[in-house]
C-alpha positions in Angstrom: 11.3 -1.1 -12.6 11.2 -4.7 -14.0 7.4 -4.9 -13.8 5.9 -6.7 -16.7 2.3 -7.4 -15.9 -0.3 -5.4 -13.9 -1.8 -6.7 -10.7 -5.6 -7.0 -10.6 -6.2 -3.6 -9.0 -3.8 -2.0 -11.6 -5.5 -3.7 -14.5 -8.9 -2.4 -13.4 -8.0 1.1 -12.1 -5.5 2.4 -14.6 -7.8 2.4 -17.6 -10.6 4.1 -15.6 -8.2 6.8 -14.3 -6.8 7.3 -17.8 -10.4 8.1 -18.8 -10.3 10.8 -16.1 -13.0 9.0 -14.1 -13.3 9.5 -10.3 -12.6 6.3 -8.6 -13.2 4.3 -5.3 -10.9 1.3 -5.3 -10.6 -1.4 -2.7 -7.9 -4.1 -2.8 -6.0 -6.0 -0.1 -2.7 -4.6 1.2 0.4 -5.3 -0.9 -1.7 -5.5 -4.1 0.0 -2.6 -6.0 -2.4 0.3 -5.3 0.4 2.9 -5.4 1.2 2.2 -9.0 -2.5 1.9 -9.7 -2.9 5.6 -9.1 0.7 6.6 -9.5 1.0 5.8 -13.2 -2.1 7.7 -14.3 -1.2 10.6 -12.0 2.2 11.0 -13.7 0.7 10.8 -17.2 -1.7 13.6 -16.2 1.0 16.0 -15.1 2.3 18.6 -17.6 5.9 19.4 -16.7 5.7 22.7 -18.7 3.1 24.0 -16.2 5.0 25.4 -13.2 2.3 24.6 -10.6 1.2 21.7 -8.3 -1.0 19.6 -10.4 -1.3 16.4 -8.3 -1.8 15.9 -4.6 -1.6 12.6 -2.7 -2.8 12.7 0.9 -1.8 9.8 3.3 -2.3 9.3 7.0 1.2 8.6 8.2 4.7 10.0 7.7 6.0 6.5 6.9 3.5 6.0 4.2 4.2 9.5 2.8 7.9 8.6 2.4 7.0 5.3 0.9 4.6 6.7 -1.7 7.0 9.6 -2.4 9.8 7.1 -3.2 7.6 5.2 -5.6 6.7 8.5 -7.4 10.4 9.5 -7.5 11.1 6.3 -9.4 8.3 6.9 -11.8 9.5 10.4 -12.6 13.2 9.6 -12.9 14.5 10.9 -16.1 11.6 13.3 -16.6 11.1 17.0 -15.9 8.4 16.2 -13.4 9.3 17.3 -9.8 7.7 15.6 -6.9 8.0 16.6 -3.2 7.0 14.9 0.1 5.9 17.0 3.1 5.0 15.8 6.6 5.4 16.8 10.2 8.3 15.9 12.6 10.8 17.8 10.4 11.5 21.5 10.0 9.0 23.2 7.8 11.6 25.7 6.4 13.4 23.4 3.9 10.0 22.2 2.7 8.9 25.8 2.0 12.2 26.4 0.1 11.6 23.3 -2.0 8.0 24.4 -2.7 9.2 27.8 -3.8 11.6 26.2 -6.3 8.6 24.5 -7.8 6.9 21.1 -7.7 4.3 19.3 -9.9 3.3 16.6 -7.4 3.1 16.8 -3.6 2.7 13.8 -1.3 1.8 14.7 2.3 0.1 14.2 5.5 -3.0 16.4 6.2 -1.5 18.3 9.2 1.6 19.5 7.3 -0.2 20.1 4.1 -2.6 22.4 6.0 0.4 24.1 7.7 1.8 25.0 4.2 -1.6 26.2 3.0 -2.1 28.5 6.0 1.4 29.9 5.6 1.0 30.5 1.9 3.8 28.2 0.8 1.5 25.8 -0.9 -1.2 26.6 -3.5 -3.6 23.9 -4.8 -5.7 26.0 -7.2 -4.1 24.1 -10.2 -4.5 20.6 -8.9 -6.2 18.3 -11.4 -5.6 15.0 -9.7 -6.3 14.3 -6.0 -5.6 11.0 -4.3 -6.7 9.9 -0.8 -4.6 6.9 0.0 -5.9 4.8 2.9 -9.2 6.6 2.3 -11.1 5.0 5.2 -8.7 6.6 7.7 -8.4 9.9 5.7 -12.2 10.4 5.9 -12.5 9.2 9.5 -13.3 11.6 12.3 -9.7 12.2 13.3 -8.5 13.4 9.9 -11.7 14.5 8.3 -11.7 18.2 9.3 -8.2 18.8 8.0 -8.9 16.7 4.8 -12.1 18.7 4.2 -10.2 22.0 4.4 -7.5 20.7 2.0 -10.1 19.4 -0.5 -11.9 22.8 -0.4 -8.6 24.5 -1.6 -8.6 22.4 -4.8 -10.7 23.0 -7.9 -14.0 21.2 -8.1 -13.1 20.1 -11.6 -10.3 17.9 -10.4 -10.2 14.1 -10.7 -10.3 12.3 -7.4 -9.3 8.8 -6.5 -10.0 7.0 -3.1 -8.0 3.8 -2.5 -7.7 1.6 0.5 -7.7 -2.1 1.7 -11.0 -1.4 3.5 -13.8 0.9 2.4 -16.7 0.9 4.8 -20.1 2.0 3.6 -19.7 5.3 5.4 -16.7 6.1 3.2 -18.8 5.8 0.1 -21.4 8.1 1.8 -18.9 10.7 2.7 -17.3 10.5 -0.8 -20.5 11.6 -2.5 -19.5 15.2 -1.4 -16.2 15.0 -3.2 -16.5 12.6 -6.2 -18.6 12.8 -9.3 -20.2 9.5 -10.4 -17.2 7.5 -9.4 -16.3 4.1 -10.7 -16.3 1.6 -7.8 -13.9 -1.4 -8.1 -13.2 -4.0 -5.5 -10.6 -6.8 -6.1 -11.9 -10.0 -4.5 -9.7 -12.9 -3.5 -10.5 -14.9 -6.6 -8.8 -12.2 -8.6 -5.5 -13.5 -7.2 -4.8 -10.5 -4.9 -5.6 -12.3 -1.6 -2.4 -12.4 0.4 -1.0 -15.8 1.4 -1.3 -15.5 5.1 -1.6 -18.4 7.6 -3.6 -17.3 10.7 -3.3 -18.8 14.2 -5.1 -17.6 17.3 -3.7 -18.4 20.8 -6.3 -18.3 23.6 -4.2 -17.1 26.6 -4.6 -15.4 29.9 -3.2 -11.9 30.4 -0.2 -13.3 32.4 0.6 -15.8 29.6 1.2 -13.3 26.8 4.8 -12.3 27.6 6.1 -15.8 28.1 4.4 -17.0 24.9 5.8 -14.0 22.9 9.3 -15.0 24.1 8.7 -18.6 23.0 7.6 -17.4 19.5 10.6 -15.0 19.2 12.9 -17.9 20.1 11.7 -19.8 17.0 14.0 -19.7 14.0 12.4 -18.0 11.0 14.0 -16.6 7.9 12.3 -13.2 7.9 11.4 -10.5 10.4 8.7 -10.2 12.9 6.3 -7.2 13.5 4.6 -7.2 16.9 1.6 -4.9 17.3 0.5 -3.4 20.6 -2.4 -1.0 21.2 -0.9 2.0 23.0 2.4 4.0 22.8 3.2 3.3 26.4 2.3 -0.3 26.1 4.7 -1.1 23.2 7.4 1.0 24.9 7.2 -1.0 28.1 7.0 -4.3 26.2 10.1 -3.3 24.3 11.9 -2.5 27.6 10.9 -5.9 29.0 12.1 -7.8 25.9 15.4 -5.9 25.9 15.9 -6.8 29.6 15.2 -10.4 28.7 18.0 -10.3 26.1 16.0 -9.8 22.9 17.2 -7.3 20.3 14.1 -5.3 19.4 13.2 -1.8 18.2 10.0 0.1 19.0 8.2 2.6 16.8 5.4 4.7 18.2 4.0 8.2 17.8 6.0 9.9 20.6 9.3 9.3 18.8 10.8 12.2 16.8 10.9 11.8 13.0 14.6 11.3 13.1 14.2 8.4 15.6 11.4 6.8 13.6 13.5 7.0 10.4 16.4 5.3 12.2 14.2 2.6 13.6 12.6 1.8 10.2 16.0 1.9 8.4 17.4 -0.7 10.8 14.4 -2.8 10.3 14.4 -2.5 6.5 18.1 -3.4 6.4 17.5 -6.4 8.6 19.8 -5.2 11.4 16.8 -5.4 13.7 14.7 -8.6 13.2 11.9 -7.7 15.6 9.9 -4.5 15.5 7.3 -3.5 18.1 4.7 -1.0 16.8 1.4 0.7 17.4 -1.0 1.2 14.6 1.3 3.8 13.2 2.9 0.9 11.3 -0.4 -0.8 10.4 -0.9 1.1 7.1 1.4 1.3 4.1 4.6 -0.1 5.7 6.1 -2.2 2.9 9.0 -4.3 4.1 9.3 -7.4 1.9 11.1 -9.6 4.5 8.3 -9.3 7.2 7.5 -13.0 7.6 5.3 -12.8 10.7 2.9 -10.4 12.3 2.0 -10.9 16.0 -1.1 -9.2 17.4 0.1 -9.0 21.0 -3.0 -6.8 21.7 -6.1 -6.6 19.5 -6.7 -3.4 17.5 -9.8 -1.3 18.2 -11.5 -2.0 14.9 -11.8 -5.0 12.5 -10.4 -2.9 9.6 -7.2 -2.2 11.6 -6.8 -5.9 12.0 -6.9 -6.3 8.2 -4.3 -3.5 7.8 -2.1 -5.0 10.5 -1.9 -8.5 9.1 -1.5 -7.1 5.6 2.1 -6.1 6.5 3.1 -9.7 5.7 2.2 -11.9 2.7 2.6 -9.0 0.3 2.8 -9.2 -3.5 2.4 -13.0 -3.6 4.8 -13.8 -0.7 3.7 -16.1 2.1 3.4 -14.9 5.7 1.9 -15.7 9.0 -0.3 -13.8 11.5 -0.5 -14.8 15.1 -3.1 -13.3 17.4 -3.2 -13.4 21.2 -6.8 -13.7 22.4 -7.7 -13.2 26.1 -11.2 -13.6 27.5 -11.8 -9.9 27.7 -11.2 -9.6 23.9 -13.8 -12.1 22.8 -16.5 -9.7 21.8 -14.0 -7.6 19.8 -12.6 -10.7 18.1 -16.0 -11.9 17.1 -16.5 -8.6 15.3 -13.1 -9.1 13.5 -14.1 -12.6 12.4 -17.5 -11.3 11.2 -15.7 -8.6 9.2 -13.3 -11.0 7.5 -16.0 -13.6 7.0 -14.5 -16.6 8.5 -13.5 -18.3 11.8 -9.7 -18.4 12.4 -8.1 -21.5 13.9 -7.6 -21.4 17.6 -5.1 -23.2 19.9 -4.5 -23.1 23.6 -1.3 -22.1 25.3 0.2 -25.6 24.6 -0.7 -25.4 20.9 -3.6 -27.8 21.1 -6.6 -27.0 18.9 -9.7 -25.6 20.6 -13.1 -24.9 19.3 -14.3 -21.3 19.3 -17.3 -20.6 21.7 -20.7 -20.1 19.9 -21.7 -16.5 19.4 -24.3 -15.3 22.0 -27.8 -14.9 20.5 -28.7 -11.4 19.8 -32.0 -11.8 21.7 -30.2 -12.8 25.0 -27.9 -9.8 24.6 -30.9 -7.5 24.2 -32.5 -9.0 27.3 -29.4 -8.5 29.3 -29.1 -4.9 28.2 -32.7 -4.2 29.2 -32.1 -5.9 32.6 -29.0 -3.7 33.2 -30.9 -0.5 32.4 
């Protein structure tokens, strides 16, 4: 694969996983986490044992395909068979492939659970379990399904949790599933911090669309990924841009899997230079030519902000992240800056630098809440 030196997360994680240690690993997006768990996983699998020995759970279909492709490259020329399963496609062909036999399965929780319930998937021989994007996998939305899947695996398995963000609650929840795990976190001084230039535009609600058009009119070498908050919002924004003469594609959860695959294929091949997306594209999407991320609307959590902007500046490449900030978003944006540990440069609609307002004292906020009650 023309890879000659490990990235920092790989250098730390691979020896620990080879020692069959449980692991919690945090490193920024684009730092090589898939190979960090993929190489030890492949080493652990015995192709002579006709059973599923490794399971990788991921939150989105796109990430499942991406991880699956990496593992296919690692197993090329070996007798190890890997299979990717996720929703949005007929379950029958996946059941047929499972009956033929697989050693490694990569899948989303919903579809993995479907196969478990229908008896087409058995996990009683799994010795290596990975939760990729662990913070989302153990969050309230996925947690019940993930808990059921983990319960179907042997307690003696090795478990690895990896993500760009691992809140404290993830470590608390993981105590139920990991045994004295090694905890590693790759800091920026280790060389894994992406080269991303941030710029925040303070704008009114009505100024967002004209500003977006101005930015899209700029000549850049790479592609642009624009994030909105809701499926309907990005769909309507895409329609507006198309009417204004811009060639854009939209990816959101209501699209069929075939439609999502076509949109991503056009974007990967560079036939579409602008992609509008919900948070479905915030995790795991690895397209090297994404030069710019635009947060047209802020995400609901600081961690999602980290994952969004991590779609650019991957593996040592430079990128830029532009965020539109309206007055109503100020409290949310202060949480984001607190999470990333720095103030991001702000400009007004004309591109002139502005100073961020001081944070409101906690005492005055408490008084105001008591007064409201």
